[in-house]
N, C-alpha and C positions, 0 to 999 in steps of 0.2 A: 875340398869346397868345403866354405862358409856360407849359409845362408842370409841375406841384404835383409829376408823381409820377404814376405806373400808382396805377391804380386798384381795377381787376380783372384778370383774365384769361379766358377764357370756351373752353372746350375740350365737341370734342363725347365723346361716350362713350352706348360702345349699352346698359352696364346700369345707370341710377343706383345703388343698391343694394350690386353689386360695388364702384362705383367708386366709393363711399363709404369704402364697409369696406377701400379701399386703401389710402385720401387719412386717413385717422383713422384706418384701425389700426399702415399701414404706416409711413407719410410724418411724421402725427400731429399734422393737421388739427386745426380745431373746426367741428361741422356749424353754420350758421347757422338758427335762430328763425324767422329773418322776411321770409324769400323770400317772394312774392309767387306769386297764382296768373297763371299764363299759359299754360292750358292744354294746355301740352305739360309731358313729363317731366325733370327738374332741382334743383337742390339747390346752396345755397348756401355756400361752407367758409374760416373766416380759419383764413393758413396765417402769421403773426404779425398785424401791418397791413395786409396786404394781405388778397385776394380771386380763390380759384377759382371758377369757375361750372361747374358742369356741366349742359351742356343735352346730352339724349334724343334721338338723332339721331347721325344712320352721322360715326364718324370720316372725314375728309379721304386719302388717301393717303400716311404721310409719308417730304417733300422733304429731312428734317431739320428740319425745324419745331421748337421746342421753347421749355422756359421751366425757369427756373435755382429752385433750395429755397437757400437759405443755412443752415447748419448747420455747427455749429463744432465737432465731433467726424466727419469724412468718413470713417474706417475701422471706431470702432466706425456707423455710420450703413449705412455698405454687411455689414458683419456683421449686427447686424439685418433687412436686409432678406434676407440667404440665412435668413440661421437660418428666418421666413417664411416660405421658400422660390419670394423673388423674385430675379430672377437680373441682379443688376447690372454691369455695367464694373468691372474694376478701378480705382482712383482711377489718372488722371496726373497729371504735374504742367500750370499751363497761371498762364505768366507765372510771379508773384509765387504762384500762389494753385494750390490742387488740386480732382480735378473728374474726377462719375464721372456714370454715365447707367443709366435706367434705364423702363422703361414701365412703364404701366397696365394693366388690365389689355383696356383698347381698342383699345391701339398708341400710347398720345400716348406722348412720349415728356419725363422729364422730367431735368430736370442735375442733376444733390447737387455744390451750392459751394461748400469751406471758404479764404473769403478768405482769402488767404499776409499 
């Protein structure tokens, strides 16, 4: 087998509506309308050509897991998030790139990654 790429990441969130607000309004994701009814709360969102699936369930304890969202201007992304009341870390170098981190309302860590 040879993987073609990552199709989606699924994360647990306590409150789907609150999580949608964060991912849509703060990070600029688009809510999809084609999520089937699975018998539990959730939402599917587009982040560029990839997807993030929100599952209404208790998030596991954070022990370093996260996923990264590509941004073109990390400083602007951090400033926008702070203006909305979120608390991203200060940007820092990682190799030739730069990164910052923010947590969603359920405590999931999201890396903001600006390629070098």
